[in-house]
C-alpha angles and dihedrals in degrees: 000000000000120000117239113243129180093218127070107202126207114275089359096141094046092047094048092047089054095045090052089055094048101039143038085244123203103164145342126208126185111230094172143347132202129186123207127186123195127183121211120194119198119197100173113099108344113008114244141164119221117191113204122202125199126188116200117198130191104204139185104214122189118192133190091230135020116273116249098228141047119287093237092055091048093051091048090050091053091049092052095044090050087058091246091293095108130038125185134201103200132201106194136197133166116239095245091050092047091052092049093049095045091049091052094042124268114178095191096049093043092054093041092054103037104030101046131068112276110213096179140012129170096204142352098249092125096049093092089067094057093091095049109115122237114264114254119171140133090248091055090051091047091054092048090050093048092048091049093049093047093051095045094044089052092049091048091051093050092050091048090056090057091049093054105038122107117273090237090067108113119260096236092058091053092048091050091055090049089052092056092044090056090049090056093049092049093049090049091052093047092054095046095048102030106014084232129144109200122224093203120061107190106139095227088052093050093046090049092053090048090053088071092073105021136033093217096104091055097041098044099034105034120162103204097116134040092249094050092045089050091056091049090048093049094051096043095047102034095109092051092047089049091055101042107030122063097187125066115248097179130073131227087253090056092054093045090056091047092047092052090055093045091051091049091049090052095052095042091047089050090057097049092042093053091048089053091048090057089053092048092048090057092048099045101036097039094051092044090057095050 
């Protein structure tokens, strides 16, 4: 059966119809939605203006069985089959795994299922978990803190390597290290704010998820100009360029600009993460002592 929802989202029917064809679908919840509008003007032949709309969803998708391909390939397939009008960033669980995690206590999954709009569900098998309280305890806070410190220490170490390596080191190697440092920062942020460990590690995917609770990805890695988009491209694709291209295509100046933004992202993320940790400490430790 379909869940009743007060909101009808753009391209909702078309997207759900496609997801049902591609997946053994149990339920879909909308974590976030973003609308982009681009205008294309063509002056060759007859002059025309073609507005292009793009809807970007962040979805929690629960399936009856595991999907048979990688998450990145699945998301790209949806984008192509939706004629580039709808893009999804999916967080996926199987129904048995979701039940197991909810029964044990999973703050992220509980909030993602029961505090966001559900646009489809095949049955009500998860409803019994809706009254389970969120898990607050000193041990939970300690694990969040340890995870945060481990991720940020690793990111700091990776950035320090870049700062100390010889100038003759090729640009792609430096960018690749920056890429992995950013991954660590994003995964640290996701655990502090959502208590979520991603199963897909594409940097655009991680930055997009982080944009749900901080504006740092948009402010530090904007894409409004060619130069800014180039920096974003270099950082997101460094590991692929490293594998498949033998010759350097970036200059030392390119990597210096990218490094400055990565360093800024690290320090700004450290500030917002530590502020969130203070909030979590109050929640987990105060309620544990009651």
